[in-house]
C-alpha positions as CSV (number, residue, x, y, z in Angstrom):
1,M,124.5,40.3,58.7
2,W,126.6,37.4,60.0
3,S,124.3,34.9,58.4
4,I,125.0,36.6,55.0
5,L,128.7,36.8,55.5
6,Q,129.3,33.4,57.0
7,P,126.1,31.3,56.5
8,D,127.7,28.0,57.5
9,K,129.5,29.1,60.6
10,P,128.3,29.9,64.2
11,Y,128.4,33.6,65.2
12,D,131.8,34.8,66.2
13,D,131.7,38.2,67.9
14,V,135.5,38.9,67.6
15,R,135.5,38.0,63.9
16,F,132.3,40.1,63.3
17,R,133.9,43.2,65.0
18,K,137.0,42.7,62.8
19,Y,134.8,42.8,59.8
20,C,133.2,46.0,61.0
21,S,136.6,47.5,61.6
22,D,137.8,46.6,58.1
23,L,134.7,47.9,56.6
24,L,135.1,51.3,58.4
25,K,138.6,51.6,57.1
26,L,137.4,51.0,53.6
27,V,134.6,53.6,54.0
28,E,137.1,56.1,55.3
29,G,139.4,55.5,52.3
30,Y,136.4,55.8,50.0
31,L,135.4,59.2,51.5
32,G,138.9,60.5,51.2
33,Q,139.1,59.3,47.6
34,E,135.8,61.0,46.7
35,V,137.2,64.4,47.8
36,Y,140.5,63.7,45.9
37,E,138.6,62.8,42.7
38,A,136.5,66.0,43.0
39,S,139.6,68.1,42.8
40,P,141.3,68.1,39.4
41,V,143.8,70.7,40.7
42,N,145.1,68.4,43.4
43,K,145.4,65.5,40.9
44,S,147.4,67.7,38.5
45,I,149.7,68.9,41.4
46,N,150.3,65.3,42.5
47,L,151.1,64.4,38.9
48,I,154.0,66.9,38.9
49,Q,155.3,65.3,42.1
50,S,154.9,61.8,40.7
51,V,156.8,62.5,37.4
52,G,159.5,64.3,39.5
53,Q,160.0,61.4,41.8
54,R,160.2,59.0,38.8
55,R,162.5,61.5,37.0
56,I,160.3,61.3,33.8
57,E,161.8,64.5,32.3
58,K,159.8,64.3,29.1
59,L,156.7,64.9,31.2
60,Y,158.0,67.7,33.4
61,N,156.9,70.7,31.2
62,S,153.5,69.2,30.2
63,A,152.7,68.3,33.8
64,V,153.4,71.9,35.0
65,R,151.4,73.4,32.0
66,S,148.5,71.1,32.7
67,A,148.4,72.0,36.4
68,N,148.5,75.8,35.6
69,K,145.8,75.4,33.0
70,T,143.6,73.4,35.4
71,L,144.1,76.0,38.1
72,E,143.3,79.0,35.9
73,K,140.0,77.4,34.9
74,S,138.9,77.3,38.6
75,P,136.2,79.9,39.3
76,L,137.4,80.1,42.9
77,K,139.9,82.8,43.7
78,S,140.0,82.6,47.5
79,S,143.2,82.2,49.4
80,S,143.2,78.5,48.6
81,F,143.7,79.4,44.9
82,Y,147.0,81.1,45.8
83,L,148.0,78.1,48.0
84,K,147.5,75.9,45.0
85,R,149.5,78.3,42.8
86,F,152.3,78.1,45.5
87,E,152.1,74.3,45.4
88,V,152.5,74.2,41.6
89,E,155.4,76.6,41.8
90,N,156.9,74.6,44.5
91,R,156.6,71.3,42.5
92,S,158.1,73.1,39.5
93,Y,161.0,74.3,41.7
94,E,161.6,70.7,42.7
95,L,161.6,69.6,39.1
96,D,164.3,72.2,38.3
97,E,166.3,70.8,41.2
98,N,166.0,67.3,39.7
99,K,167.3,68.7,36.4
100,H,170.0,70.8,38.2
101,T,168.8,73.9,36.3
102,R,168.1,76.1,39.3
103,T,170.9,78.6,38.5
104,L,169.6,79.0,34.9
105,R,166.0,79.8,35.8
106,S,164.3,80.3,39.1
107,N,160.6,80.8,40.0
108,L,161.4,81.8,43.6
109,D,159.7,85.2,43.2
110,A,156.4,83.6,42.0
111,L,156.7,80.9,44.7
112,N,157.1,83.5,47.5
113,H,154.5,85.8,46.1
114,N,151.7,83.2,46.1
115,L,152.7,82.0,49.6
116,D,152.5,85.6,50.9
117,I,149.1,86.1,49.4
118,F,147.8,82.9,50.9
119,Y,149.4,83.6,54.3
120,F,148.3,87.2,54.5
121,A,144.7,86.4,53.5
122,E,144.4,83.5,56.0
123,K,145.8,85.6,58.8
124,L,143.3,88.3,58.1
125,R,140.5,85.8,57.8
126,Y,141.2,84.2,61.2
127,Y,142.0,87.6,62.8
128,C,138.5,88.7,61.7
129,A,137.1,85.5,63.2
130,A,138.9,86.3,66.5
131,L,137.4,89.8,66.5
132,S,134.0,88.5,65.8
133,N,134.2,85.9,68.6
134,R,135.3,88.7,71.0
135,F,131.9,90.4,70.5
136,V,130.3,87.2,71.9
137,T,132.8,85.7,74.3
138,E,134.9,88.7,75.4
139,K,138.0,86.5,75.0
140,D,141.2,87.9,73.6
141,Y,143.1,85.9,71.0
142,N,146.8,86.2,70.3
143,V,147.2,86.5,66.5
144,R,150.9,87.0,65.8
145,F,152.3,89.3,63.2
146,I,148.9,90.8,62.4
147,K,150.1,94.4,62.9
148,E,153.0,93.9,60.5
149,I,150.8,92.2,57.9
150,I,148.2,95.1,58.1
151,E,151.0,97.6,57.7
152,H,152.4,95.8,54.7
153,I,149.0,95.6,53.1
154,K,148.6,99.4,53.5
155,Q,151.9,100.0,51.7
156,K,151.8,97.5,48.9
157,D,149.6,96.6,45.9
158,I,149.0,93.2,47.5
159,G,146.0,94.8,49.2
160,K,144.2,94.9,45.8
161,I,144.2,91.1,45.5
162,L,140.7,89.7,46.0
163,P,140.9,87.6,49.2
164,I,143.1,90.1,51.0
165,S,140.9,93.0,49.8
166,I,137.7,91.3,51.1
167,Y,139.1,90.3,54.5
168,Y,140.8,93.7,55.0
169,R,137.4,95.4,54.5
170,V,135.8,92.9,57.0
171,L,138.5,93.9,59.4
172,L,137.8,97.6,58.9
173,T,134.1,97.2,59.5
174,Q,134.9,95.5,62.8
175,E,137.6,97.9,64.0
176,N,136.0,101.2,62.7
177,E,132.2,100.7,63.2
178,G,131.5,104.4,62.9
179,E,133.0,104.5,59.3
180,T,130.2,103.1,57.2
181,Q,132.0,103.6,53.9
182,N,134.0,100.4,54.6
183,Y,130.7,98.5,54.8
184,Y,129.5,99.8,51.4
185,V,132.9,98.9,49.8
186,L,132.6,95.4,51.3
187,K,129.0,95.0,50.1
188,E,130.0,95.9,46.5
189,L,132.9,93.5,46.6
190,L,130.5,90.7,47.7
191,E,128.0,91.6,45.0
192,R,130.7,91.2,42.4
193,H,133.0,88.5,43.7
194,A,131.1,86.3,46.3
195,L,131.0,83.4,44.0
196,S,134.8,83.4,43.8
197,F,134.9,81.9,47.3
198,P,134.0,78.4,48.4
199,Q,130.3,78.4,49.5
200,L,130.9,78.1,53.3
201,E,133.6,80.7,53.3
202,A,131.4,83.1,51.3
203,M,128.5,82.5,53.7
204,N,130.8,83.3,56.7
205,I,131.8,86.6,55.0
206,Y,128.2,87.5,54.6
207,I,127.4,86.7,58.2
208,S,130.2,89.0,59.3
209,T,128.7,91.7,57.1
210,I,125.2,91.1,58.4
211,N,126.6,91.3,62.0
212,Y,128.0,94.7,61.2
213,C,124.6,95.8,60.1
214,V,123.1,94.5,63.3
215,R,125.6,96.5,65.4
216,Q,124.7,99.6,63.4
217,I,121.0,99.1,64.1
218,N,121.9,98.7,67.8
219,R,123.6,102.1,67.5
220,G,120.4,103.6,66.2
221,N,121.1,103.4,62.4
222,Q,117.8,101.8,61.5
223,E,118.5,102.2,57.7
224,F,120.8,99.2,58.1
225,L,117.7,97.0,58.5
226,K,117.2,97.4,54.7
227,E,120.9,96.5,54.2
228,I,120.4,93.2,56.0
229,F,117.4,92.4,53.8
230,E,119.4,93.2,50.6
231,L,122.3,91.0,51.8
232,Y,120.0,88.1,52.4
233,E,118.4,88.7,49.0
234,D,121.8,88.5,47.4
235,L,122.6,85.3,49.4
236,I,119.4,83.7,48.0
237,K,120.0,84.9,44.4
238,K,123.5,83.5,44.4
239,E,122.2,80.3,46.3
240,I,125.1,80.7,48.8
241,I,122.7,80.4,51.7
242,F,121.7,76.9,50.8
243,L,124.5,74.9,52.3
244,N,124.2,71.2,51.3
245,N,121.0,72.4,49.5
246,E,119.4,73.3,52.9
247,L,118.4,76.5,54.4
248,S,119.3,77.1,58.1
249,P,116.2,77.6,60.2
250,W,118.0,80.4,62.0
251,H,118.7,82.3,58.8
252,F,115.1,81.6,57.8
253,K,113.9,83.1,61.0
254,N,116.2,86.1,60.9
255,L,115.1,87.0,57.3
256,V,111.4,86.7,58.2
257,V,112.0,89.1,61.2
258,V,113.9,91.6,59.0
259,A,111.3,91.5,56.2
260,L,108.4,92.0,58.6
261,R,110.1,94.9,60.3
262,L,110.3,96.5,56.9
263,G,106.6,95.9,56.4
264,K,107.1,93.3,53.6
265,Y,104.2,91.1,54.7
266,E,103.2,89.7,51.3
267,W,106.9,89.1,50.4
268,T,107.4,87.2,53.8
269,E,104.4,84.9,53.2
270,N,105.7,84.1,49.7
271,F,109.2,83.5,51.1
272,I,107.9,81.1,53.7
273,N,105.8,79.2,51.2
274,T,108.6,79.1,48.6
275,Y,111.6,78.2,50.7
276,S,110.2,76.2,53.7
277,E,110.9,73.0,51.8
278,K,114.6,73.9,51.9
279,L,114.5,73.7,55.7
280,P,115.9,70.5,57.3
281,L,113.1,68.1,57.8
282,A,113.6,67.8,61.6
283,F,113.1,71.6,61.9
284,R,110.6,72.2,59.1
285,Q,107.2,72.1,60.7
286,N,108.2,74.1,63.8
287,A,110.0,76.7,61.7
288,I,106.9,77.1,59.5
289,S,104.5,77.4,62.4
290,Y,106.8,79.9,64.3
291,N,107.4,82.1,61.3
292,L,103.8,82.1,60.2
293,A,103.0,83.2,63.8
294,Q,105.4,86.1,63.3
295,V,103.6,87.1,60.2
296,Y,100.2,87.0,62.0
297,F,101.7,88.9,64.9
298,Y,102.8,91.8,62.7
299,Q,99.4,91.7,61.0
300,K,97.7,91.8,64.4
301,K,95.9,88.5,63.9
302,H,96.5,87.7,67.5
303,E,94.1,84.7,67.8
304,K,96.1,82.9,65.0
305,V,99.3,83.6,66.9
306,I,98.0,82.0,70.1
307,E,96.6,79.1,68.1
308,L,100.0,78.4,66.5
309,L,102.2,78.9,69.6
310,R,100.3,78.1,72.7
311,E,100.9,74.4,72.7
312,V,104.3,74.3,71.1
313,E,107.6,73.9,72.9
314,Y,110.5,74.3,70.6
315,E,113.7,72.3,71.1
316,D,115.9,75.1,69.6
317,V,116.6,77.7,72.3
318,A,116.4,80.7,69.8
319,Y,113.0,79.6,68.6
320,N,111.8,78.8,72.1
321,L,112.8,82.2,73.4
322,G,111.3,84.0,70.4
323,S,108.0,82.0,70.7
324,K,107.6,82.9,74.4
325,A,108.4,86.6,73.7
326,M,105.8,86.6,70.9
327,L,103.2,85.0,73.1
328,L,104.0,87.5,75.9
329,A,103.3,90.4,73.6
330,T,100.2,88.8,72.1
331,Y,98.6,88.1,75.6
332,Y,99.3,91.8,76.4
333,E,97.8,93.0,73.2
334,T,94.6,91.0,73.8
335,D,94.4,91.8,77.5
336,E,94.7,88.2,78.4
337,M,96.1,89.0,81.8
338,E,95.8,85.6,83.5
339,P,97.7,83.7,80.8
340,L,100.1,86.6,80.6
341,Y,101.1,86.4,84.2
342,S,101.3,82.6,84.0
343,L,103.6,82.9,81.0
344,I,105.7,85.5,82.8
345,E,106.4,83.0,85.7
346,S,107.1,80.0,83.4
347,F,109.3,82.2,81.1
348,R,111.3,83.4,84.1
349,A,111.7,79.8,85.3
350,Y,112.8,78.7,81.9
351,L,115.6,81.3,81.8
352,N,116.7,80.3,85.3
353,R,116.7,76.6,84.5
354,H,118.7,76.9,81.2
355,K,122.1,78.1,82.3
356,D,123.5,77.2,78.9
357,I,121.7,80.2,77.4
358,P,124.4,83.0,76.9
359,V,124.3,85.6,79.7
360,N,123.5,88.5,77.4
361,R,120.6,86.7,75.9
362,R,119.2,85.7,79.3
363,K,119.5,89.4,80.3
364,N,117.6,90.4,77.1
365,Y,114.6,88.3,77.9
366,G,114.8,88.8,81.6
367,N,114.5,92.5,81.0
368,L,111.6,91.9,78.6
369,I,109.7,90.0,81.3
370,R,110.4,92.7,83.9
371,F,109.3,95.6,81.6
372,T,106.2,93.8,80.3
373,R,105.0,93.2,83.9
374,K,105.6,97.0,84.6
375,L,103.6,97.8,81.4
376,T,100.6,96.0,82.9
377,R,100.7,98.3,86.0
378,I,100.7,101.6,84.1
379,M,97.3,103.2,83.7
380,P,96.7,105.0,80.4
381,G,97.4,108.7,80.8
382,D,99.6,108.3,83.9
383,Q,102.3,110.5,82.5
384,S,104.5,110.3,85.6
385,A,104.6,106.5,85.4
386,V,105.2,106.6,81.7
387,D,108.1,109.0,82.1
388,K,109.6,106.9,84.8
389,F,109.3,103.8,82.6
390,K,110.7,105.6,79.6
391,K,113.8,106.7,81.6
392,E,114.4,103.2,83.0
393,L,114.0,101.6,79.6
394,K,116.5,104.1,78.0
395,E,119.1,103.4,80.7
396,T,118.8,99.6,80.5
397,K,121.0,97.7,78.0
398,N,120.1,94.3,76.6
399,V,116.3,94.4,76.2
400,A,114.5,92.0,73.9
401,S,111.6,93.2,71.8
402,L,112.7,96.8,72.5
403,N,110.7,98.3,69.6
404,W,107.5,96.6,70.8
405,L,108.0,98.0,74.3
406,K,108.5,101.5,73.0
407,E,105.4,101.2,70.8
408,K,103.3,100.1,73.8
409,L,104.7,102.9,75.9
410,A,103.8,105.4,73.2
411,E,100.2,104.1,73.3
412,L,100.0,104.6,77.0
413,E,101.5,108.1,76.7
414,G,99.0,109.1,73.9
């Protein structure tokens, strides 16, 4: 690079590093400018500020009209839409101050109204995020004024405005899990208005909704498995799930599991074949082999499962745990006791070695290992041992592959 920049001079490390520093600043400026150029609304708001600073009064009205017109054309109606409305009203208010016409006409009501909508929606959004994190980390967050905001929303029509309405329903699904009507209202709102939110924000709302369904399934409401499938179908149809035109390998895996549990084997194979090219290249081959193995497992093609998984060590923890659990079940199904016991020991060692795996997940798979070993010791028809196993399984929380364990237990009982 130096020979291109300075072909007639000896290499100067200090000068070269200065070139690199200057180049980095230019690149950073370019990246910021790219974002600015992609937002006509921001450009129009800045125009209002610019004509105000220069006191070009002939352009005041046209600049405000242009900003409002550009804003109304935006398909996005999330909280950021109301923030932009507030910014337009705020710039307009400043123009009136420049003209000394504040006493004649004031837009303070509109200014405050849009600020309130933005603030309430964002407070609800991050309060919902705090509640969601609490399910995982058990950490409490201090979200100030949330009680007052919720009470205000209950009493005013402001609760009908889209971003507030959506996040209020997300909140209700988190705080009142037993009241499923809130979920169905939220699902309908998403079906109609999901594309009114920025893609990543819409995806996060769907994830919260899917997590509600998962908690319902954990409570025994198995009909919510179909709800998860329908939510994922909606995500695919609206193309919200393809962030940066890629499909997350974890959503890919979750959807395959849900579809297989619903018995949609042909649909699942078509899904893998159709959308695997959307997976990030670094994950693609492993994700394809793992999820095809899941299809074969549900179809009881055990030899193909072993062929795909036996020699694979996945870098991703979720895929690695799922792979080992699948192999564990496959070895049991095929009476391969020697590789089964070998896998039990290596699986246990893997869990003990990887302290970064969340505690609940380690418990899940630790209990799966323990119960699988106990399964191998029960003789068919030994009702006393089956009853004891069934009682212990029922009393134990956090067990991976619980449905498979129950299925195997039923076979021993029958």
